[in-house]
C-alpha positions as CSV (number, residue, x, y, z in Angstrom):
1,X,-16.1,-16.2,11.7
2,X,-17.6,-16.8,8.2
3,X,-16.7,-20.4,6.8
4,X,-14.8,-18.9,3.8
5,X,-12.7,-16.7,6.1
6,X,-12.1,-19.5,8.7
7,X,-10.8,-22.0,6.0
8,X,-8.0,-19.4,5.1
9,X,-7.3,-17.9,8.5
10,X,-7.6,-19.3,11.9
11,X,-7.8,-17.3,15.2
12,X,-4.0,-17.2,15.5
13,X,-3.6,-16.0,12.0
14,X,-6.3,-13.3,12.4
15,X,-4.4,-12.0,15.5
16,X,-1.2,-11.9,13.5
17,X,-2.7,-10.0,10.7
18,X,-4.5,-7.4,13.1
19,X,-1.1,-6.7,14.6
20,X,0.4,-6.4,11.0
21,X,-2.5,-4.1,9.9
22,X,-1.9,-1.8,13.0
23,X,1.7,-1.5,12.5
24,X,1.4,-1.0,8.6
25,X,-1.2,1.6,9.3
26,X,0.8,3.3,12.0
27,X,3.6,3.9,9.6
28,X,1.2,5.2,6.8
29,X,-0.3,7.5,9.4
30,X,2.8,9.5,10.0
31,X,4.7,8.8,6.7
32,X,1.8,9.0,4.2
33,X,2.8,5.5,2.8
34,X,4.2,2.2,3.8
35,X,0.9,0.2,4.4
36,X,1.5,-2.3,1.4
37,X,5.3,-2.3,1.9
38,X,4.8,-3.7,5.4
39,X,1.5,-5.5,5.2
40,X,2.1,-7.4,1.9
41,X,5.4,-9.4,2.7
42,X,3.9,-10.4,6.2
43,X,0.4,-11.1,5.0
44,X,1.7,-13.3,2.0
45,X,3.0,-15.7,4.5
46,X,-0.4,-16.6,5.5
47,X,-2.8,-15.7,2.7
48,X,-3.3,-16.5,-1.0
49,X,-2.2,-13.5,-3.2
50,X,-5.6,-12.4,-4.3
51,X,-6.8,-12.4,-0.6
52,X,-3.8,-10.3,0.7
53,X,-4.5,-7.8,-2.1
54,X,-8.2,-7.7,-1.5
55,X,-8.0,-7.4,2.3
56,X,-5.4,-4.6,2.3
57,X,-7.5,-2.6,-0.1
58,X,-10.5,-2.8,2.4
59,X,-8.5,-1.7,5.4
60,X,-6.6,0.9,3.4
61,X,-10.0,2.5,2.4
62,X,-11.3,2.7,6.0
63,X,-8.0,3.2,7.9
64,X,-7.1,6.7,6.4
65,X,-10.7,7.8,6.1
66,X,-10.4,10.5,8.9
67,X,-7.3,12.0,7.0
68,X,-9.0,12.4,3.6
69,X,-10.6,15.8,4.3
70,X,-7.3,17.5,5.2
71,X,-5.5,15.6,2.3
72,X,-8.0,17.0,-0.2
73,X,-7.2,20.5,0.9
74,X,-3.4,20.0,0.6
75,X,-3.2,18.0,-2.7
76,X,-1.7,18.9,-6.0
77,X,-4.8,17.8,-8.1
78,X,-3.3,17.9,-11.5
79,X,-0.7,15.3,-10.7
80,X,-3.2,13.2,-8.7
81,X,-5.8,13.1,-11.6
82,X,-3.0,12.1,-14.3
83,X,-1.8,9.3,-11.8
84,X,-5.4,8.0,-11.3
85,X,-5.9,7.9,-15.0
86,X,-2.8,5.8,-15.5
87,X,-3.8,3.6,-12.6
88,X,-7.3,2.9,-14.1
89,X,-5.7,1.8,-17.4
90,X,-3.1,-0.7,-16.1
91,X,-4.6,-2.1,-12.8
92,X,-6.7,-4.8,-14.7
93,X,-3.6,-5.8,-16.6
94,X,-1.7,-6.5,-13.4
95,X,-4.6,-8.5,-12.1
96,X,-4.6,-10.4,-15.2
97,X,-0.9,-11.2,-14.7
98,X,-1.6,-12.2,-11.1
99,X,-3.4,-15.4,-12.4
100,X,0.1,-16.7,-13.7
101,X,1.9,-16.0,-10.4
102,X,2.3,-18.7,-7.5
103,X,1.8,-18.0,-3.9
104,X,5.6,-18.4,-3.3
105,X,6.5,-16.2,-6.2
106,X,4.0,-13.5,-5.0
107,X,5.5,-13.5,-1.5
108,X,9.1,-13.3,-2.9
109,X,8.0,-10.6,-5.4
110,X,6.5,-8.4,-2.7
111,X,9.4,-8.8,-0.2
112,X,12.0,-8.1,-3.0
113,X,10.1,-5.0,-4.2
114,X,9.7,-3.7,-0.7
115,X,13.6,-4.2,-0.2
116,X,14.3,-2.3,-3.4
117,X,12.1,0.5,-2.4
118,X,13.8,0.6,1.0
119,X,17.4,0.9,-0.6
120,X,16.2,3.8,-2.8
121,X,14.5,5.6,0.3
122,X,17.7,5.0,2.4
123,X,20.1,6.2,-0.1
124,X,18.1,9.2,-1.0
125,X,18.2,8.6,-4.8
126,X,16.4,11.2,-6.9
127,X,15.7,11.9,-10.4
128,X,16.8,15.4,-11.2
129,X,15.2,15.8,-14.7
130,X,12.0,17.4,-15.5
131,X,9.0,15.3,-15.2
132,X,6.3,16.2,-17.8
133,X,2.6,15.3,-17.8
134,X,2.7,12.2,-19.9
135,X,5.3,10.9,-17.5
136,X,3.1,11.4,-14.6
137,X,0.4,9.4,-16.5
138,X,3.0,6.6,-17.0
139,X,3.9,6.7,-13.3
140,X,0.3,6.0,-12.4
141,X,0.1,3.3,-15.0
142,X,3.3,1.5,-13.4
143,X,1.7,1.8,-10.0
144,X,-1.5,0.2,-11.4
145,X,0.4,-2.8,-12.9
146,X,2.4,-3.2,-9.8
147,X,-0.7,-2.9,-7.7
148,X,-2.4,-5.6,-9.6
149,X,0.3,-8.2,-9.7
150,X,2.0,-7.6,-6.4
151,X,-0.5,-5.3,-4.3
152,X,2.1,-2.7,-4.2
153,X,1.0,0.3,-6.1
154,X,3.0,2.8,-3.9
155,X,6.7,2.4,-5.0
156,X,6.5,4.4,-8.4
157,X,4.4,7.1,-6.9
158,X,6.6,7.5,-3.8
159,X,9.8,7.7,-6.0
160,X,8.1,10.4,-8.1
161,X,7.5,12.5,-5.1
162,X,10.9,12.0,-3.7
163,X,12.1,13.9,-6.8
164,X,9.5,16.8,-6.6
165,X,10.3,20.0,-4.8
166,X,7.0,20.1,-3.0
167,X,6.1,20.7,0.6
168,X,6.0,17.3,2.8
169,X,2.2,18.0,3.5
170,X,1.4,18.0,-0.3
171,X,3.5,14.9,-1.0
172,X,1.8,13.2,1.9
173,X,-1.6,14.2,0.7
174,X,-1.2,13.1,-2.9
175,X,0.3,9.8,-2.0
176,X,-2.6,9.2,0.5
177,X,-5.4,10.0,-2.1
178,X,-3.8,8.1,-4.9
179,X,-3.5,5.0,-2.8
180,X,-7.2,5.5,-1.8
181,X,-8.0,5.7,-5.3
182,X,-6.3,2.3,-5.9
183,X,-8.1,0.8,-3.0
184,X,-11.5,1.8,-4.3
185,X,-10.7,0.9,-8.1
186,X,-9.3,-2.6,-7.4
187,X,-12.7,-3.8,-5.9
188,X,-14.5,-2.4,-9.1
189,X,-12.1,-4.5,-11.2
190,X,-12.3,-7.5,-9.0
191,X,-16.1,-7.6,-9.3
192,X,-16.0,-7.0,-13.0
193,X,-13.5,-9.8,-13.6
194,X,-15.4,-12.2,-11.4
195,X,-12.6,-12.3,-8.7
196,X,-14.7,-11.1,-5.8
197,X,-14.0,-12.9,-2.6
198,X,-16.4,-12.6,0.2
199,X,-13.9,-14.0,2.9
200,X,-11.4,-11.4,1.8
201,X,-14.0,-8.7,2.3
202,X,-14.9,-9.8,5.7
203,X,-11.0,-10.1,6.5
204,X,-10.5,-6.5,5.4
205,X,-13.4,-5.3,7.5
206,X,-12.2,-7.2,10.6
207,X,-8.7,-5.6,10.1
208,X,-10.3,-2.1,9.8
209,X,-10.4,-1.3,13.5
210,X,-6.7,-1.8,14.1
211,X,-5.9,0.0,11.0
212,X,-8.0,3.1,11.9
213,X,-6.3,3.1,15.2
214,X,-2.8,2.9,13.7
215,X,-3.6,5.6,11.2
216,X,-5.0,7.9,13.9
217,X,-1.9,7.5,16.1
218,X,0.4,7.9,13.2
219,X,-1.3,11.2,12.1
220,X,-0.9,12.4,15.7
221,X,2.8,11.6,15.6
222,X,3.2,13.4,12.3
223,X,1.6,16.5,13.7
224,X,4.1,16.3,16.7
225,X,7.1,16.7,14.2
226,X,10.3,14.7,14.3
227,X,10.1,14.0,10.6
228,X,13.6,12.6,10.3
229,X,13.2,10.1,13.2
230,X,9.9,8.9,11.8
231,X,11.4,8.3,8.3
232,X,14.1,6.1,9.8
233,X,11.5,4.2,11.8
234,X,9.6,3.6,8.7
235,X,12.6,2.3,6.8
236,X,13.5,-0.1,9.7
237,X,10.0,-1.5,9.8
238,X,9.8,-1.9,6.1
239,X,13.2,-3.7,6.2
240,X,12.0,-6.2,8.9
241,X,8.8,-6.8,6.9
242,X,10.6,-7.6,3.7
243,X,13.2,-9.6,5.3
244,X,10.6,-11.7,7.1
245,X,8.8,-12.4,3.9
246,X,12.0,-13.6,2.4
247,X,12.4,-16.0,5.2
248,X,15.4,-14.3,6.6
249,X,14.1,-13.5,10.1
250,X,12.5,-16.8,10.7
């Protein structure tokens, strides 16, 4: 284990994070989202904020890789490109804001955001109005800021697609590809801002195998159907992760 990595995460911590990566990727594989909502509150208990964000971005690139080809065929590309443009603008702003957040504040923020997202999903809250093109850009921008400051770019995009009258396969594809774009862009900005962490890169690579296995198994479950059951499983797992991050579960 490289020195930079062993200084942050011992063997027990690595085993814990591998289990978290598998669980989070399993949910993403069948739901198309959920990696950050599960991984970040749990990983923030043992990792500094920038390490948690960098590590998840690595495993989240490699984990869904087998699903990208199918997602490209199903995606709504107009929405996707507008959201990625907004993401590119606001992601560095979120990373700058992360410098002013402590480890405890980061853990509480990620857990609280995951819980808020859980409530919205569970209640089925939807925006009924028309979503215009500039608003789609704004949704991507909001995701970029949250992705930089809390490592959670997903909630604005997920909420956006809850309100869209699109097939489940299209929503899943756009969400997956948008989050993949975030994972690639964040490393570009980390390098450009001098925030590159070699240990976090090694950690992300070490977590890639359980992430790939989790995504593959989750995708298989998605093909088997039972959408309603998987939705509720995802909500329960997200709730447990967020409550654990807040110290409610131990």
